[in-house]
C-alpha positions, 0 to 999 in steps of 0.5 A: 500500500503506497502513501496515497492509498493509506491517505484514502483509507484514513479519509474514507474512515471519517475519523479526521473529518470536519468540522472539528479541528485535529489535535495530533499527538506527536511523540516523534516516532514513526507511527505518530509522524505518519498520523500527523502527515496524514492529518495534514494532507487530509485537512490542511495545516490550518486545521491541525495542531500537534501536541508533544509531551516532554516528560523529561524521563530520558537523556534524549527527551529534549532531542525528541522535542526539537525533532518534533519542532523541526518537523512541525515547522517543515509542515507549517504546523502549530506545535504545543509542548507540555512539560508535566512535573514528574511526581516524587516517590514511587509510582508507575511512571508509564501510567503517569506519562499516559495520564499526563499526555491524555489530560493535555490533549483533552484540554487542548481539544476542548479549547479548540474544539478538536478531535484527538488523533493518535498513531496507534496501529494494528500492532499496538492493538494486538499488544494491548489485547494480549497485555489486557488478557494476561493482566485483566480477567474480564470480557472487555479485556479482549475488546481492544481499543476502539477506533473512536472513543469520544473525542479520541480517534485512532485512524491507523488501527487498521494499518500495521507498523510496517505500513506506517514505516513504508509511508514515512520512507516514501514521504521522506519523513524523519522519525525518532526511535524511542530506546525505551521500547526495547527495554525488557523491564516493560511488559508491553516490550516483552510482548512485542519482542518475545510473545508475538514472535512466538505466536507467529511461529505457532501460526503465521496468522496469529496476530491477524486472528487476534485482531479479528476476534477483538473486532467480532467481540466488539460487535457482540458487546454492543448487543450485550450492552443493549440487553443490559440496558433493557434490564436496567433502564427499561425503554421509553416511558417505562425507563426506571434505572433499577432492577428488582432482585426477583428479576435479577434472579431470573436472568441467565447467570452471564446476563446477571453478572453483566447487569451487576457490573453495569450497576457497580460501574454506575455507582463508582 
């Protein structure tokens, strides 16, 4: 797939369509660079704002920021840079970094208003599903990331990392490689470098099958969510927002569990 075909797929997906502006989350890596360039080609530079978050966690963090600034200048784009204060004491730095960048993106998107786009690819989707499967015993762990989640859009979920690399090379777009992505201390990195190659040896279509399974489960989840809503909320004039213990006891155990989970989530 060449660069123009990739652009066609992104545009036809409708996730970067007007009227909202686009906030492109830009790490400087190939996937985010690819997404940024696609957004500019789809909407024009006046409709796109790049957001880079400099966490200051690596020696070359400032080099990443300078790279992003140079790229945005070459594309004629506005760049917003956030430098969150690193928390003191022990804690999950990856979770802090994730929360920081999404909070910054949400603030910027609300002020414009805009759709937030990320460079998540099919490879990221497989890694996410496998990580959640190993760490979170729930049905939703298998659903993966949605192409659209409120203001957040992931237009590249149907593309592979190989395709984003080829796109950047064809378009002459420079990118930065995050050295921490190779460090085995992070679970996601171990999945990427260890588990996925082993799954490919078991079956060459393993990754594609994981993606297809998640897609089917997301479709089925919509049906299940609708069934749960009927039990809890009723419909039309009979909407009630509660369920009796007698009715709860009559439900199939699987549906009962989903209803209880929905009620617990609502109460949290």
